[in-house]
SEVEX-570452 format. One record per residue (C-alpha): residue number from 1; residue in one letter; x, y, z. Coordinates in Angstrom, 1 decimal, padded with zeros to 4 digits. Example, Ala and Ser with C-alpha at 12.3 -4.5 7.8 and 13.67 -1.06 7.14 Angstrom:
% residues 2
num residu px py pz
1 A 012.3 -004.5 007.8
2 S 013.7 -001.1 007.1
This chain:
% residues 484
num residu px py pz
1 X 062.2 -221.1 -059.3
2 X 064.0 -219.8 -062.5
3 X 067.5 -220.8 -063.3
4 X 069.7 -219.5 -066.1
5 X 071.2 -222.8 -067.3
6 X 069.5 -225.8 -068.8
7 X 071.2 -228.4 -066.5
8 X 072.6 -228.5 -063.1
9 X 076.1 -228.9 -064.6
10 X 075.8 -225.7 -066.6
11 X 074.2 -223.9 -063.6
12 X 077.3 -224.7 -061.5
13 X 079.5 -223.2 -064.2
14 X 077.5 -220.0 -064.4
15 X 078.1 -217.5 -061.6
16 X 075.0 -215.4 -062.3
17 X 072.0 -217.0 -060.7
18 X 068.3 -216.2 -060.5
19 X 067.6 -217.6 -057.1
20 X 063.9 -216.6 -057.1
21 X 061.5 -215.2 -059.7
22 X 063.1 -212.2 -061.3
23 X 066.0 -212.0 -058.8
24 X 069.5 -212.1 -060.1
25 X 072.8 -212.4 -058.2
26 X 075.9 -210.6 -059.3
27 X 079.0 -212.6 -058.3
28 X 081.7 -211.2 -060.6
29 X 083.2 -207.7 -060.6
30 X 084.1 -207.9 -064.2
31 X 082.8 -205.4 -066.8
32 X 081.2 -208.1 -068.9
33 X 080.7 -211.8 -069.0
34 X 078.8 -214.4 -066.9
35 X 077.9 -213.3 -063.4
36 X 078.6 -209.6 -064.0
37 X 076.3 -206.6 -063.6
38 X 076.1 -206.2 -067.3
39 X 075.0 -209.8 -067.7
40 X 072.3 -209.3 -065.0
41 X 070.9 -206.2 -066.8
42 X 070.8 -208.1 -070.1
43 X 068.9 -210.9 -068.5
44 X 066.2 -208.7 -066.8
45 X 065.4 -207.0 -070.1
46 X 063.5 -210.0 -071.4
47 X 061.3 -210.1 -068.3
48 X 058.4 -208.1 -066.9
49 X 057.2 -207.3 -063.4
50 X 059.5 -206.5 -060.4
51 X 063.2 -207.1 -061.0
52 X 065.8 -207.5 -058.3
53 X 069.6 -207.3 -058.9
54 X 071.5 -208.3 -055.8
55 X 075.3 -208.2 -055.3
56 X 077.1 -210.9 -053.5
57 X 080.7 -209.8 -053.8
58 X 083.5 -209.6 -051.2
59 X 083.6 -206.4 -049.1
60 X 085.0 -203.3 -050.8
61 X 084.8 -204.7 -054.3
62 X 085.0 -202.4 -057.3
63 X 083.2 -202.9 -060.6
64 X 085.0 -200.8 -063.3
65 X 083.1 -200.3 -066.6
66 X 084.7 -200.2 -070.0
67 X 081.4 -199.2 -071.8
68 X 078.0 -197.8 -071.0
69 X 075.7 -200.4 -069.3
70 X 072.6 -201.3 -071.2
71 X 069.4 -199.3 -070.6
72 X 067.0 -200.7 -068.0
73 X 063.6 -200.9 -069.6
74 X 060.2 -202.6 -069.3
75 X 060.0 -203.4 -065.6
76 X 057.5 -201.8 -063.4
77 X 059.9 -201.9 -060.5
78 X 063.6 -202.4 -059.9
79 X 065.5 -203.2 -056.7
80 X 069.3 -202.9 -057.0
81 X 070.7 -204.0 -053.6
82 X 074.3 -204.1 -052.5
83 X 073.7 -204.5 -048.7
84 X 075.3 -207.9 -048.8
85 X 078.4 -206.4 -050.4
86 X 079.5 -203.7 -048.0
87 X 081.7 -201.0 -049.6
88 X 080.7 -201.9 -053.2
89 X 081.9 -199.4 -055.7
90 X 080.8 -199.0 -059.3
91 X 083.4 -196.9 -061.2
92 X 081.9 -195.6 -064.4
93 X 085.3 -194.9 -065.8
94 X 083.9 -192.1 -067.9
95 X 080.8 -194.1 -069.0
96 X 077.1 -193.9 -068.1
97 X 076.2 -196.3 -065.3
98 X 072.4 -196.7 -064.9
99 X 069.9 -195.4 -067.4
100 X 066.2 -196.3 -066.7
101 X 063.6 -196.1 -069.5
102 X 060.2 -197.4 -068.5
103 X 057.7 -199.0 -070.8
104 X 058.3 -200.6 -074.2
105 X 060.6 -199.1 -076.7
106 X 061.7 -196.5 -074.1
107 X 058.3 -194.9 -073.7
108 X 057.8 -193.5 -070.2
109 X 056.1 -195.6 -067.6
110 X 055.0 -193.2 -064.9
111 X 054.3 -196.1 -062.4
112 X 057.9 -197.3 -062.4
113 X 059.4 -197.6 -058.9
114 X 063.2 -197.9 -058.5
115 X 065.2 -198.5 -055.3
116 X 069.0 -198.5 -055.0
117 X 070.8 -199.5 -051.8
118 X 074.3 -199.5 -050.5
119 X 076.3 -198.6 -053.7
120 X 079.1 -196.0 -054.1
121 X 079.0 -194.6 -057.6
122 X 082.1 -193.0 -059.1
123 X 083.3 -191.3 -062.3
124 X 080.3 -191.9 -064.4
125 X 079.6 -189.5 -067.3
126 X 076.6 -188.7 -069.5
127 X 074.9 -185.7 -071.1
128 X 072.5 -185.7 -068.1
129 X 072.7 -187.8 -065.0
130 X 076.4 -188.7 -065.0
131 X 076.0 -191.8 -062.8
132 X 072.2 -192.4 -062.9
133 X 069.5 -191.1 -065.3
134 X 065.8 -191.8 -064.8
135 X 063.6 -190.9 -067.8
136 X 060.5 -192.8 -066.6
137 X 058.4 -190.2 -064.8
138 X 058.4 -192.7 -061.9
139 X 059.8 -192.8 -058.4
140 X 063.4 -193.3 -057.2
141 X 064.7 -194.1 -053.7
142 X 068.4 -194.0 -053.1
143 X 069.6 -195.0 -049.6
144 X 072.9 -195.7 -047.8
145 X 074.9 -194.8 -051.0
146 X 077.4 -192.3 -052.3
147 X 078.2 -190.4 -055.5
148 X 081.7 -189.1 -056.2
149 X 083.3 -187.5 -059.2
150 X 080.3 -188.0 -061.5
151 X 079.9 -185.5 -064.4
152 X 077.3 -184.4 -066.9
153 X 077.6 -182.2 -070.0
154 X 074.2 -180.7 -069.2
155 X 072.2 -181.4 -066.0
156 X 072.6 -183.5 -062.9
157 X 076.3 -184.3 -062.5
158 X 075.5 -187.4 -060.4
159 X 071.8 -188.0 -060.9
160 X 069.0 -186.7 -063.2
161 X 065.4 -187.7 -062.8
162 X 062.0 -186.8 -064.4
163 X 059.8 -188.0 -061.6
164 X 059.8 -188.1 -057.8
165 X 063.0 -188.6 -055.8
166 X 063.8 -189.8 -052.2
167 X 067.4 -189.6 -051.0
168 X 068.3 -191.1 -047.6
169 X 071.6 -191.3 -045.8
170 X 073.6 -190.7 -049.0
171 X 076.7 -188.6 -049.7
172 X 077.3 -186.5 -052.8
173 X 080.8 -185.1 -053.3
174 X 082.9 -183.6 -056.1
175 X 080.2 -184.0 -058.8
176 X 080.0 -181.6 -061.7
177 X 077.4 -180.4 -064.3
178 X 077.6 -177.7 -066.9
179 X 074.1 -176.4 -066.6
180 X 071.8 -177.3 -063.7
181 X 072.4 -179.3 -060.5
182 X 076.0 -180.2 -059.8
183 X 074.9 -183.3 -057.9
184 X 071.1 -183.6 -058.6
185 X 068.7 -182.4 -061.3
186 X 065.1 -183.3 -060.4
187 X 062.2 -182.2 -062.7
188 X 059.0 -183.8 -061.4
189 X 056.6 -183.8 -058.5
190 X 058.1 -184.5 -055.0
191 X 061.6 -184.6 -053.6
192 X 062.8 -185.7 -050.2
193 X 066.4 -185.4 -049.0
194 X 067.1 -186.8 -045.5
195 X 070.2 -187.3 -043.4
196 X 072.5 -186.7 -046.4
197 X 075.6 -184.6 -047.2
198 X 076.5 -182.6 -050.2
199 X 080.1 -181.3 -050.4
200 X 082.2 -179.7 -053.2
201 X 079.7 -180.2 -055.9
202 X 079.5 -177.6 -058.7
203 X 077.9 -176.3 -061.8
204 X 080.2 -174.6 -064.3
205 X 079.2 -172.0 -066.8
206 X 080.9 -173.0 -070.0
207 X 080.6 -169.6 -071.6
208 X 083.5 -167.3 -070.8
209 X 083.4 -163.9 -072.6
210 X 087.1 -164.0 -073.3
211 X 088.6 -162.3 -070.3
212 X 086.2 -159.7 -068.7
213 X 083.8 -162.1 -066.9
214 X 081.3 -164.9 -067.4
215 X 077.8 -165.2 -068.6
216 X 075.4 -165.8 -065.7
217 X 074.7 -169.5 -066.4
218 X 074.8 -172.4 -064.1
219 X 072.1 -173.1 -061.5
220 X 072.4 -175.0 -058.2
221 X 075.9 -176.2 -057.2
222 X 074.4 -179.2 -055.5
223 X 070.6 -179.7 -056.0
224 X 068.2 -178.3 -058.7
225 X 064.5 -179.0 -058.4
226 X 061.5 -177.8 -060.5
227 X 057.9 -178.9 -060.3
228 X 056.1 -180.3 -063.3
229 X 052.7 -180.4 -061.6
230 X 050.7 -178.6 -059.0
231 X 050.6 -179.9 -055.4
232 X 054.3 -180.7 -055.6
233 X 056.7 -180.5 -052.6
234 X 060.2 -180.7 -051.2
235 X 061.5 -181.8 -047.8
236 X 065.1 -181.3 -046.8
237 X 065.8 -182.6 -043.3
238 X 068.9 -183.2 -041.2
239 X 071.2 -182.6 -044.2
240 X 074.5 -180.7 -044.9
241 X 075.5 -178.6 -047.8
242 X 079.2 -177.6 -047.6
243 X 081.4 -176.0 -050.2
244 X 079.1 -176.3 -053.2
245 X 079.3 -173.6 -055.8
246 X 078.3 -172.3 -059.2
247 X 081.3 -170.9 -061.0
248 X 082.8 -170.1 -064.4
249 X 086.6 -170.4 -064.1
250 X 089.4 -170.0 -061.7
251 X 089.9 -166.4 -062.9
252 X 086.2 -165.6 -062.5
253 X 084.8 -168.0 -059.9
254 X 081.5 -166.2 -059.2
255 X 078.9 -167.1 -061.7
256 X 075.4 -168.7 -061.7
257 X 072.7 -168.8 -059.2
258 X 072.2 -170.8 -055.9
259 X 075.5 -172.2 -054.6
260 X 073.8 -175.2 -053.0
261 X 070.1 -175.5 -053.7
262 X 067.7 -174.1 -056.3
263 X 064.0 -174.8 -055.8
264 X 061.2 -173.6 -058.2
265 X 057.6 -174.6 -057.8
266 X 056.9 -173.3 -061.3
267 X 053.3 -172.3 -060.6
268 X 052.5 -168.8 -059.4
269 X 049.0 -169.6 -058.1
270 X 049.5 -173.1 -056.8
271 X 052.6 -172.8 -054.7
272 X 054.7 -175.8 -054.0
273 X 055.4 -176.7 -050.3
274 X 059.1 -176.6 -049.3
275 X 060.3 -177.6 -045.9
276 X 063.9 -177.2 -044.8
277 X 064.5 -178.4 -041.3
278 X 067.5 -179.2 -039.1
279 X 070.1 -178.6 -041.8
280 X 073.4 -176.9 -042.3
281 X 074.6 -174.6 -045.2
282 X 078.3 -173.5 -045.0
283 X 080.9 -172.2 -047.4
284 X 078.7 -172.4 -050.4
285 X 079.2 -169.7 -053.1
286 X 077.6 -168.3 -056.3
287 X 077.1 -165.1 -058.2
288 X 073.7 -164.8 -056.5
289 X 071.9 -166.7 -053.7
290 X 075.0 -168.2 -052.2
291 X 073.2 -171.1 -050.4
292 X 069.5 -171.5 -051.0
293 X 067.1 -170.0 -053.5
294 X 063.3 -170.6 -053.5
295 X 060.7 -169.3 -055.9
296 X 056.9 -170.0 -056.4
297 X 056.8 -172.0 -053.2
298 X 055.8 -171.7 -049.6
299 X 059.2 -172.1 -047.9
300 X 059.1 -173.2 -044.2
301 X 062.6 -173.0 -042.7
302 X 063.4 -174.1 -039.2
303 X 066.3 -175.1 -036.9
304 X 068.8 -174.4 -039.7
305 X 072.1 -172.6 -039.8
306 X 073.8 -170.6 -042.6
307 X 077.5 -170.0 -042.0
308 X 080.2 -168.3 -044.2
309 X 078.3 -168.6 -047.5
310 X 079.5 -166.0 -050.1
311 X 078.1 -164.4 -053.2
312 X 078.8 -161.4 -055.4
313 X 075.2 -160.1 -055.6
314 X 073.0 -162.1 -053.4
315 X 072.4 -163.6 -050.0
316 X 072.7 -166.9 -048.2
317 X 068.8 -167.2 -048.5
318 X 067.1 -165.7 -051.4
319 X 063.3 -165.8 -052.0
320 X 062.2 -164.9 -055.5
321 X 058.4 -165.2 -055.0
322 X 055.9 -167.1 -052.9
323 X 055.6 -167.2 -049.1
324 X 058.3 -167.5 -046.4
325 X 058.1 -168.8 -042.8
326 X 061.2 -168.8 -040.7
327 X 061.6 -170.2 -037.2
328 X 064.8 -170.7 -035.2
329 X 067.3 -170.0 -038.0
330 X 070.9 -168.8 -037.4
331 X 073.0 -166.7 -039.8
332 X 076.7 -165.9 -039.2
333 X 079.6 -164.7 -041.4
334 X 077.8 -164.8 -044.7
335 X 079.0 -162.3 -047.3
336 X 077.7 -160.3 -050.2
337 X 080.7 -158.8 -052.0
338 X 078.7 -156.2 -053.9
339 X 077.8 -153.3 -051.5
340 X 074.3 -153.0 -052.8
341 X 073.2 -156.5 -051.8
342 X 072.5 -158.2 -048.5
343 X 074.5 -161.2 -047.1
344 X 071.8 -163.2 -045.2
345 X 068.3 -162.7 -046.6
346 X 067.0 -161.1 -049.8
347 X 063.2 -161.0 -050.4
348 X 061.7 -159.8 -053.7
349 X 059.1 -157.4 -052.4
350 X 055.8 -157.3 -054.2
351 X 056.2 -161.0 -055.0
352 X 056.8 -162.6 -051.6
353 X 054.6 -162.7 -048.5
354 X 056.5 -163.1 -045.2
355 X 054.2 -165.2 -043.0
356 X 056.5 -165.4 -039.9
357 X 060.0 -164.7 -038.7
358 X 060.5 -165.8 -035.1
359 X 063.3 -166.7 -032.7
360 X 065.9 -166.1 -035.5
361 X 069.3 -164.4 -035.4
362 X 071.1 -162.5 -038.1
363 X 074.6 -162.2 -036.7
364 X 077.7 -160.3 -037.9
365 X 078.2 -160.8 -041.7
366 X 081.5 -161.1 -043.6
367 X 080.5 -158.3 -045.9
368 X 077.2 -156.5 -046.6
369 X 074.2 -155.8 -044.4
370 X 072.0 -158.6 -043.1
371 X 068.8 -158.1 -045.1
372 X 067.3 -156.6 -048.2
373 X 065.1 -154.8 -048.1
374 X 066.2 -153.5 -044.7
375 X 062.5 -153.0 -043.6
376 X 060.2 -155.9 -044.1
377 X 056.5 -156.4 -043.3
378 X 055.7 -159.7 -041.5
379 X 052.2 -161.2 -040.9
380 X 053.4 -162.5 -037.5
381 X 056.6 -163.0 -035.5
382 X 058.7 -162.1 -032.5
383 X 062.2 -162.2 -031.1
384 X 064.5 -161.4 -034.1
385 X 068.0 -160.4 -033.3
386 X 070.2 -158.7 -035.9
387 X 073.7 -157.2 -036.0
388 X 072.9 -154.7 -038.8
389 X 069.9 -153.3 -040.7
390 X 067.2 -156.0 -040.8
391 X 064.0 -154.6 -039.5
392 X 060.8 -156.7 -039.4
393 X 057.5 -155.1 -038.6
394 X 054.2 -156.8 -037.8
395 X 050.8 -155.6 -039.1
396 X 050.5 -153.3 -036.1
397 X 053.7 -151.6 -037.2
398 X 055.5 -153.0 -034.1
399 X 059.2 -153.6 -034.6
400 X 060.1 -157.3 -034.1
401 X 063.9 -156.8 -034.4
402 X 066.4 -156.1 -031.6
403 X 069.6 -154.6 -033.0
404 X 073.1 -155.5 -031.7
405 X 075.5 -153.7 -034.1
406 X 078.3 -155.9 -035.3
407 X 077.6 -158.7 -032.8
408 X 078.3 -162.4 -033.5
409 X 076.3 -163.3 -030.4
410 X 079.0 -165.7 -029.3
411 X 077.9 -168.1 -032.1
412 X 080.3 -171.0 -032.8
413 X 080.1 -173.6 -035.6
414 X 080.1 -176.9 -033.8
415 X 078.8 -180.4 -033.9
416 X 077.5 -181.9 -030.6
417 X 075.7 -185.1 -029.8
418 X 076.6 -186.7 -033.1
419 X 074.1 -184.8 -035.2
420 X 074.8 -182.3 -038.0
421 X 076.8 -179.1 -037.4
422 X 075.0 -175.9 -036.2
423 X 075.7 -172.5 -034.9
424 X 075.9 -172.9 -031.1
425 X 075.6 -170.0 -028.7
426 X 078.5 -169.7 -026.2
427 X 077.8 -169.3 -022.5
428 X 076.4 -165.9 -021.7
429 X 075.2 -165.2 -025.3
430 X 072.3 -162.8 -025.6
431 X 070.4 -165.5 -027.5
432 X 070.0 -167.7 -024.5
433 X 066.5 -167.4 -022.8
434 X 065.6 -164.3 -024.8
435 X 063.2 -165.9 -027.4
436 X 059.4 -166.1 -027.5
437 X 057.8 -169.0 -025.8
438 X 054.6 -168.4 -027.7
439 X 056.4 -169.1 -031.0
440 X 058.9 -171.7 -029.6
441 X 059.5 -174.8 -031.6
442 X 059.1 -178.1 -029.6
443 X 062.7 -179.1 -030.3
444 X 066.0 -177.8 -031.6
445 X 068.4 -178.9 -034.4
446 X 069.7 -181.8 -032.2
447 X 066.2 -183.0 -031.4
448 X 066.4 -181.7 -027.8
449 X 063.2 -180.5 -026.2
450 X 062.6 -176.7 -026.0
451 X 062.6 -174.6 -023.9
452 X 065.4 -175.2 -021.4
453 X 066.4 -172.9 -018.5
454 X 069.8 -171.9 -020.0
455 X 070.6 -169.0 -017.8
456 X 069.8 -170.7 -014.5
457 X 067.2 -168.2 -013.3
458 X 064.6 -170.9 -012.7
459 X 062.4 -170.1 -015.7
460 X 062.7 -172.1 -019.0
461 X 062.6 -169.6 -021.8
462 X 063.1 -170.4 -025.5
463 X 066.4 -169.5 -027.1
464 X 066.9 -167.6 -030.3
465 X 068.5 -169.6 -033.2
466 X 068.8 -173.3 -034.2
467 X 070.3 -174.5 -030.9
468 X 068.7 -174.5 -027.5
469 X 071.6 -173.9 -025.0
470 X 071.9 -176.6 -022.4
471 X 074.8 -175.9 -020.0
472 X 074.9 -179.6 -018.9
473 X 075.6 -180.8 -022.4
474 X 078.1 -178.1 -023.2
475 X 080.2 -178.7 -020.2
476 X 079.9 -182.5 -020.4
477 X 080.8 -182.9 -024.0
478 X 082.8 -179.8 -024.9
479 X 082.8 -178.2 -028.4
480 X 083.6 -180.5 -031.3
481 X 084.3 -178.1 -034.0
482 X 082.8 -179.0 -037.4
483 X 084.5 -178.6 -040.8
484 X 083.0 -176.0 -043.0
């Protein structure tokens, strides 16, 4: 067992302890001195192998920095664990918080593994990665944490990484970057986001032309991801994106691309795999692609709702190239303010193959038609409902779309059974029991088994959209209206 003092007397006087090999305990919330986080980082720099920094502070403690923390280098793995200090907050106070550099003298170590648990990061600032920057090419897992008010002069208001990223049960709110990724900038191989919430994050174009508008900079109000290798992939599951935006100024708020998420596989012939499942996109905004943009990827979208997203010249979902597969998606109240653009779905024809569109509803928009182009060829699909021009045809030239002009199909934004919000059909909606059982997903956005006999005719038929209507649940629990 390693200790940091030479005698038991000195050990008793020193609050920072290494209780096991390469494990250090933070017992002081000071910015510097014995027992502080800064002291722990300085100690681990002289060691190799796996390093653990564990916090043992009273609940709801705050560590406020008065300078950047030292870079974290050399170790092959770091565990930074605050589960024993519930509510721990690290306030960057305008300074960089964690900066990881693997290998000696800052040279990247692609095998580095980093895990962070149970920390709320606030008000950090850096050129990239305002609260956390990973320049190792390694792997980062963040779980049960939060990022609020972090800022970056360039990319990744809260977090910037060159490597693979895994986010679980973590909240990102009110983070800012001037270029790419208001909350997250990830340039690497794989990214997973699960059971997390992104709200009010933004990228801001810093180039204002002096009064007539803004240059079209700024990508991804919340999450920017690009692949640096083939066979890369992204999974976004059970997560919420609410009120994120790319903007220029209060005078000209619409600028940039992808109000919430921008994903680029970067390889035209080796498409990345992107899965978006059981998620919620609401009130996001951008000049183009108000919620989600995907390019050079095979995007598989299911059990996901898009509500009240707004753009000047683009849709809630925009696919620049690659392949698209949609099942049980719901669109309502999205807007494209320019009359020549669609509000819900834009597909770049000639660059994108539509593999499937099934059991999906394009309901009434706030402005603009549902889809562009209005007539789209699909390799397979069935049971598409639309309130305006959005016509899908299979290879036999059969129309897959049923048109209900101007209809909202009784869709209501609500949160039921404690899961994420979704667009729920009201009793009597045309979406209930009108889907395709042949293309029915095994469960809905809440994890309930499909199909259910929603209209009481004795036959269980799949519903259209993200939610499978169950009259017993609706009448038992009522509608709990969701923000955003």
